[in-house]
C-alpha positions as CSV (number, residue, x, y, z in Angstrom):
1,X,-97.3,-87.0,-52.1
2,X,-100.6,-86.6,-53.7
3,X,-103.8,-85.0,-53.3
4,X,-105.2,-88.1,-50.9
5,X,-102.6,-87.6,-48.6
6,X,-101.9,-85.4,-45.7
7,X,-98.4,-84.7,-44.3
8,X,-98.3,-85.8,-40.9
9,X,-95.1,-84.4,-39.9
10,X,-91.4,-83.6,-40.7
11,X,-88.4,-85.9,-39.4
12,X,-84.8,-85.5,-39.2
13,X,-82.1,-88.4,-39.1
14,X,-78.4,-88.2,-38.1
15,X,-75.4,-90.2,-37.8
16,X,-72.5,-89.8,-36.3
17,X,-69.0,-91.4,-34.5
18,X,-69.4,-91.0,-30.8
19,X,-68.7,-93.0,-27.4
20,X,-70.5,-94.6,-25.2
21,X,-70.1,-95.9,-21.6
22,X,-65.9,-94.7,-22.7
23,X,-66.3,-97.2,-26.1
24,X,-66.4,-96.2,-29.5
25,X,-69.5,-96.1,-31.2
26,X,-72.0,-95.1,-34.0
27,X,-74.9,-92.7,-32.3
28,X,-78.2,-92.3,-34.1
29,X,-80.8,-89.5,-33.9
30,X,-84.2,-89.2,-35.2
31,X,-86.1,-86.1,-34.5
32,X,-90.1,-86.1,-35.5
33,X,-92.4,-83.4,-35.5
34,X,-95.4,-83.3,-36.9
35,X,-96.6,-80.5,-39.2
36,X,-99.8,-79.4,-41.3
37,X,-103.2,-79.6,-40.4
38,X,-102.0,-82.7,-37.4
39,X,-99.8,-80.3,-36.0
40,X,-103.1,-78.1,-35.1
41,X,-105.0,-81.1,-33.9
42,X,-102.4,-83.5,-32.7
43,X,-98.6,-81.8,-31.8
44,X,-95.6,-84.2,-31.2
45,X,-92.3,-84.0,-30.5
46,X,-90.6,-87.2,-30.8
47,X,-86.7,-87.6,-30.2
48,X,-85.2,-91.3,-30.6
49,X,-81.9,-92.0,-29.6
50,X,-79.7,-95.1,-29.8
51,X,-75.9,-96.1,-29.5
52,X,-74.1,-99.1,-31.6
53,X,-70.8,-100.5,-30.8
54,X,-69.0,-101.1,-33.6
55,X,-69.4,-104.9,-33.9
56,X,-71.9,-103.9,-34.6
57,X,-74.5,-104.3,-31.2
58,X,-77.6,-102.1,-30.0
59,X,-76.2,-100.6,-26.7
60,X,-78.8,-98.0,-25.5
61,X,-81.8,-96.2,-26.8
62,X,-83.9,-93.8,-25.4
63,X,-87.2,-92.4,-26.8
64,X,-88.5,-89.3,-25.8
65,X,-92.2,-88.6,-26.4
66,X,-93.2,-84.9,-25.9
67,X,-96.9,-84.1,-26.9
68,X,-97.8,-80.8,-25.4
69,X,-98.9,-81.8,-22.3
70,X,-97.7,-85.3,-22.1
71,X,-94.4,-86.1,-21.6
72,X,-92.9,-89.7,-21.7
73,X,-88.9,-91.2,-22.0
74,X,-88.3,-94.7,-22.8
75,X,-85.0,-96.0,-22.1
76,X,-83.5,-99.5,-23.2
77,X,-80.2,-100.8,-22.0
78,X,-78.5,-103.6,-23.6
79,X,-76.5,-106.2,-22.1
80,X,-75.3,-109.5,-24.0
81,X,-74.5,-112.3,-22.0
82,X,-71.5,-115.2,-23.0
83,X,-74.6,-117.8,-23.4
84,X,-76.3,-115.8,-26.3
85,X,-78.7,-114.1,-23.9
86,X,-79.3,-110.3,-24.4
87,X,-80.3,-108.5,-21.0
88,X,-82.5,-105.6,-21.5
89,X,-83.5,-103.1,-18.5
90,X,-86.3,-100.8,-19.4
91,X,-87.5,-97.9,-18.0
92,X,-89.7,-96.1,-18.5
93,X,-90.9,-92.3,-16.8
94,X,-92.6,-89.0,-17.0
95,X,-91.3,-85.9,-15.1
96,X,-93.6,-87.6,-11.9
97,X,-93.3,-90.8,-11.7
98,X,-91.7,-94.5,-12.8
99,X,-94.3,-96.0,-15.5
100,X,-92.1,-99.2,-16.2
101,X,-88.9,-100.3,-14.7
102,X,-88.1,-104.2,-15.3
103,X,-85.5,-106.9,-17.2
104,X,-86.5,-108.5,-20.4
105,X,-84.5,-111.4,-21.6
106,X,-84.3,-112.4,-25.0
107,X,-82.3,-114.7,-27.6
108,X,-81.5,-113.8,-30.9
109,X,-81.9,-109.6,-32.6
110,X,-83.5,-107.5,-30.7
111,X,-83.5,-103.6,-30.9
112,X,-85.2,-100.8,-30.7
113,X,-87.6,-98.9,-33.4
114,X,-84.8,-96.8,-34.7
115,X,-82.0,-99.3,-34.4
116,X,-83.8,-102.1,-36.1
117,X,-83.6,-99.7,-39.2
118,X,-80.0,-99.3,-38.7
119,X,-79.1,-103.0,-38.4
120,X,-79.7,-102.9,-42.3
121,X,-76.6,-101.7,-42.8
122,X,-75.0,-104.3,-41.4
123,X,-76.5,-107.3,-44.0
124,X,-74.5,-108.7,-46.5
125,X,-76.6,-107.8,-49.7
126,X,-74.3,-109.9,-52.0
127,X,-75.8,-113.4,-51.4
128,X,-79.5,-111.9,-51.1
129,X,-82.1,-112.7,-53.0
130,X,-85.7,-111.3,-53.9
131,X,-88.2,-112.3,-50.6
132,X,-85.9,-112.5,-48.0
133,X,-86.7,-112.5,-44.3
134,X,-84.6,-111.4,-41.3
135,X,-86.6,-112.0,-38.1
136,X,-85.9,-109.7,-35.2
137,X,-88.0,-108.2,-32.4
138,X,-88.5,-104.8,-31.1
139,X,-88.2,-104.0,-27.4
140,X,-91.2,-101.7,-26.3
141,X,-91.9,-101.3,-22.6
142,X,-92.6,-105.0,-20.9
143,X,-93.2,-106.4,-24.3
144,X,-90.8,-108.4,-27.0
145,X,-92.5,-107.2,-30.1
146,X,-92.2,-110.2,-33.2
147,X,-91.3,-107.9,-36.5
148,X,-89.3,-109.0,-39.8
149,X,-87.6,-107.2,-42.8
150,X,-88.7,-108.5,-45.7
151,X,-86.3,-107.7,-48.9
152,X,-87.8,-106.7,-52.3
153,X,-85.0,-105.7,-54.8
154,X,-83.3,-102.8,-56.2
155,X,-85.4,-99.5,-56.5
156,X,-84.3,-95.9,-57.7
157,X,-85.5,-93.2,-54.8
158,X,-86.2,-89.7,-56.3
159,X,-86.5,-86.8,-53.8
160,X,-86.4,-82.8,-55.0
161,X,-83.7,-82.9,-57.9
162,X,-81.5,-86.1,-56.1
163,X,-81.8,-89.7,-57.4
164,X,-80.4,-92.6,-55.8
165,X,-80.0,-96.4,-56.5
166,X,-81.2,-98.3,-53.0
167,X,-82.2,-101.9,-52.0
168,X,-85.7,-101.5,-50.5
169,X,-87.1,-103.2,-47.5
170,X,-90.6,-103.5,-45.8
171,X,-90.6,-104.0,-42.2
172,X,-93.8,-106.3,-40.1
173,X,-94.7,-105.1,-37.1
174,X,-96.9,-106.7,-35.1
175,X,-98.0,-104.0,-33.0
176,X,-101.4,-102.2,-32.4
177,X,-99.6,-98.8,-32.8
178,X,-99.3,-99.3,-36.2
179,X,-102.3,-98.9,-38.5
180,X,-101.8,-102.9,-40.1
181,X,-99.7,-105.4,-39.4
182,X,-98.0,-105.8,-42.5
183,X,-95.8,-103.1,-44.2
184,X,-95.8,-101.0,-40.9
185,X,-93.0,-99.3,-42.2
186,X,-90.3,-99.5,-45.2
187,X,-86.9,-98.4,-45.9
188,X,-84.4,-97.7,-48.7
189,X,-80.8,-98.0,-48.1
190,X,-78.4,-96.7,-50.4
191,X,-77.1,-99.4,-52.7
192,X,-73.2,-98.9,-52.4
193,X,-70.4,-99.4,-49.4
194,X,-71.7,-96.8,-47.4
195,X,-75.2,-98.6,-46.8
196,X,-76.9,-94.9,-46.2
197,X,-80.6,-94.9,-45.4
198,X,-82.0,-92.9,-48.2
199,X,-85.7,-92.4,-47.0
200,X,-87.4,-93.9,-44.4
201,X,-91.7,-94.5,-44.4
202,X,-93.8,-95.5,-41.1
203,X,-97.3,-95.9,-41.2
204,X,-99.0,-94.7,-38.2
205,X,-102.4,-94.1,-37.0
206,X,-102.3,-90.1,-37.4
207,X,-100.9,-90.5,-40.6
208,X,-97.3,-91.3,-42.2
209,X,-93.8,-90.3,-41.2
210,X,-90.8,-89.8,-43.9
211,X,-87.3,-89.3,-43.5
212,X,-85.0,-88.4,-46.6
213,X,-81.3,-88.1,-46.9
214,X,-79.5,-84.9,-47.2
215,X,-76.0,-84.6,-46.6
216,X,-73.2,-86.4,-45.8
217,X,-69.5,-86.1,-44.3
218,X,-66.4,-88.7,-43.6
219,X,-67.9,-91.4,-45.5
220,X,-65.9,-94.8,-45.7
221,X,-66.3,-95.2,-49.3
222,X,-67.5,-92.9,-52.2
223,X,-71.4,-92.0,-52.4
224,X,-71.6,-94.3,-55.8
225,X,-75.3,-94.6,-54.9
226,X,-76.1,-91.2,-55.9
227,X,-77.5,-91.0,-59.4
228,X,-75.6,-87.9,-61.2
229,X,-77.7,-86.4,-63.7
230,X,-75.7,-84.5,-66.4
231,X,-76.8,-81.3,-67.8
232,X,-77.3,-80.5,-71.2
233,X,-75.0,-78.1,-72.8
234,X,-77.2,-75.1,-74.6
235,X,-76.8,-74.9,-78.1
236,X,-75.5,-71.8,-79.4
């Protein structure tokens, strides 16, 4: 980051095969913690989990917010009806009391914050054109918030000594928790058959959170999106 940016926090994203209610699933986990100057004035430890079926459909998500003396859990359970309707049980609680316990009903694509990003992995990029939009909704508490992905083409992502070919998407989220409506977040997905999130950047009121790809194993295809730089041989 440049001199005008403050590092707001550190984030770690993991993806692994798992089970949800006895059926195979993909388990995504995102851990965010404040850092640097922000850590001294606004301590935060947020954990987000979600389970995707192999179809894929979002089945369950949980967000746990820990901000010093403030602790809150948001759970969302998704049930898919034959009519195309999605029933979502939203349960928000602290250590002492229930804040929200309600049912949301929707049609179309509905995710939590983390699950929305993972939805990009299922898109068919072969016919995708610059500027393509993919509308969806995000379930938050009692609300269904309108959002969309916007595809902006191929980009190279560099982090430390690694380089990757990626597909870049903006996420427009219309919610006051973000500093602006458009381009509230960005996602760079590796441009090969694995569709691994290489970089995620979210703009928050306290600054920005960034996640970078580190390593992986048991991939379904070679990681060809990684650009291998040949080292120059020394002349003798």
